[in-house]
C-alpha positions in Angstrom: -29.3 -35.3 43.5 -29.6 -31.5 43.8 -25.9 -31.1 44.1 -25.4 -33.2 41.0 -27.9 -31.1 39.1 -26.2 -27.9 40.3 -22.8 -29.2 39.2 -24.2 -30.1 35.7 -25.8 -26.7 35.3 -22.5 -24.9 36.4 -20.6 -27.0 33.9 -23.1 -26.1 31.1 -22.8 -22.4 32.0 -19.0 -22.5 31.8 -19.1 -24.3 28.4 -21.6 -21.8 27.1 -19.5 -18.9 28.3 -16.3 -20.5 26.7 -18.2 -21.1 23.5 -19.4 -17.4 23.4 -15.8 -16.3 23.9 -14.5 -18.5 21.1 -17.3 -17.3 18.8 -16.6 -13.6 19.6 -12.9 -14.2 19.0 -13.6 -15.8 15.6 -15.9 -13.0 14.5 -13.3 -10.4 15.6 -10.6 -12.3 13.7 -12.7 -12.4 10.5 -13.4 -8.7 10.8 -9.7 -7.9 11.2 -8.7 -10.0 8.3 -11.4 -8.4 6.2 -10.2 -4.9 7.1 -6.6 -5.8 6.3 -7.6 -7.3 3.0 -9.7 -4.3 2.1 -6.8 -1.9 3.0 -4.2 -3.9 1.0 -6.4 -4.2 -2.1 -8.2 -0.9 -2.1 -6.5 0.1 -5.4 -7.4 -3.1 -7.2 -9.9 -2.8 -10.0 -11.7 -6.0 -10.7 -11.9 -5.8 -14.5 -13.5 -8.8 -16.3 -11.2 -10.5 -18.8 -13.6 -9.7 -21.7 -13.4 -6.0 -20.8 -9.6 -6.1 -20.8 -9.5 -7.5 -24.3 -11.6 -4.6 -25.8 -9.7 -2.4 -28.3 -10.4 1.2 -28.9 -12.3 1.6 -32.1 -11.1 5.2 -32.4 -7.7 5.9 -33.8 -5.6 8.4 -31.9 -6.1 11.8 -33.5 -6.1 15.5 -32.6 -9.8 15.6 -33.3 -10.6 12.8 -30.8 -8.4 14.5 -28.2 -10.1 17.9 -28.8 -13.5 16.3 -28.4 -12.4 14.6 -25.2 -10.9 17.7 -23.5 -14.1 19.4 -22.5 -15.5 16.0 -21.3 -12.4 15.5 -19.2 -12.5 19.0 -17.7 -16.2 18.7 -16.9 -16.2 15.1 -15.4 -12.7 14.2 -14.4 -10.4 17.2 -13.7 -11.9 18.0 -10.3 -10.4 14.8 -9.0 -7.7 13.7 -11.4 -6.4 17.3 -12.0 -6.2 19.5 -15.0 -3.0 17.6 -16.3 -4.1 14.2 -15.1 -1.7 14.0 -12.1 -4.3 12.9 -9.7 -4.1 16.2 -7.9 -7.5 17.8 -8.5 -9.0 19.9 -5.7 -11.8 17.4 -4.9 -9.5 14.3 -5.2 -7.5 15.3 -2.2 -10.3 14.2 0.1 -10.5 10.6 -1.2 -8.6 7.5 -0.1 -7.4 5.9 -2.3 -6.3 9.0 -4.2 -7.3 9.5 -7.8 -5.0 7.9 -10.3 -2.1 9.8 -11.8 -2.4 9.4 -15.5 1.0 10.8 -16.2 2.7 7.8 -14.5 3.8 5.7 -17.5 4.7 2.8 -15.1 1.1 2.7 -14.0 -0.6 3.4 -17.3 1.5 1.2 -19.7 0.3 -2.1 -18.3 -3.4 -1.1 -18.6 -5.2 -2.1 -21.8 -7.6 0.4 -23.5 -10.3 -2.0 -22.4 -9.4 -1.7 -18.8 -9.4 2.1 -18.9 -12.7 2.0 -20.8 -14.2 -0.3 -18.2 -13.0 1.9 -15.3 -14.5 5.0 -16.9 -17.7 3.2 -17.7 -18.3 1.4 -14.4 -16.6 3.6 -11.9 -16.1 2.5 -8.3 -16.6 4.5 -5.1 -15.9 7.4 -5.0 -15.6 7.6 -8.8 -19.0 7.6 -10.5 -20.0 5.4 -13.4 -20.1 7.3 -16.7 -21.9 4.5 -18.7 -25.2 6.4 -18.7 -23.8 9.9 -18.7 -21.4 9.6 -21.6 -21.8 7.9 -25.0 -19.6 4.9 -25.9 -17.7 7.1 -28.3 -17.1 9.8 -25.7 -15.7 7.2 -23.2 -13.3 5.9 -25.9 -12.3 9.5 -26.6 -11.5 9.8 -22.9 -9.4 6.6 -23.1 -7.3 8.3 -25.8 -7.0 11.5 -23.7 -6.0 9.6 -20.5 -3.3 7.8 -22.5 -2.0 11.1 -23.9 -1.2 12.3 -20.3 1.4 9.6 -19.9 2.8 10.3 -23.4 3.3 14.0 -22.7 5.3 13.6 -19.4 7.9 16.2 -18.8 11.7 15.7 -18.9 13.1 13.1 -16.5 9.9 11.2 -16.4 9.0 8.0 -18.1 7.3 8.4 -21.4 6.0 6.3 -24.2 2.7 5.0 -23.0 1.1 2.9 -25.7 -2.1 1.0 -25.7 -2.0 -2.7 -25.7 -4.0 -4.6 -28.3 
């Protein structure tokens, strides 16, 4: 009887060890998949559909761009660069790197609402400007950000336009 009980306990111990190994492997696999997913999607902004459909209430104008310039230099240039190329002195320390607003291929598909949402909500390491800047100031920044792609130099894609 004692030998039988000993064999049963040994069997239970082996099953328990096997179960622990399987559980550990499963947790490790989930962690690896999560890391790979996070790495592959680190540049994705989750912008709600209703935000994408917002249109800029401000018409493009020299006055709006002039009003946005000091806001951009104070709040954005340190990461996105003076000319919007994503090459600001503080931006170099971040991964993913700050966006290059001069890249028409990147900027053209974005709606004004998406840009406004990104400025408003932010995401690490970019702060939210919803409470720091007024709605009008954030829309002015949308116009300024769009202007960087429009003023690309020779040999670069140009013609960024906002989508309705």
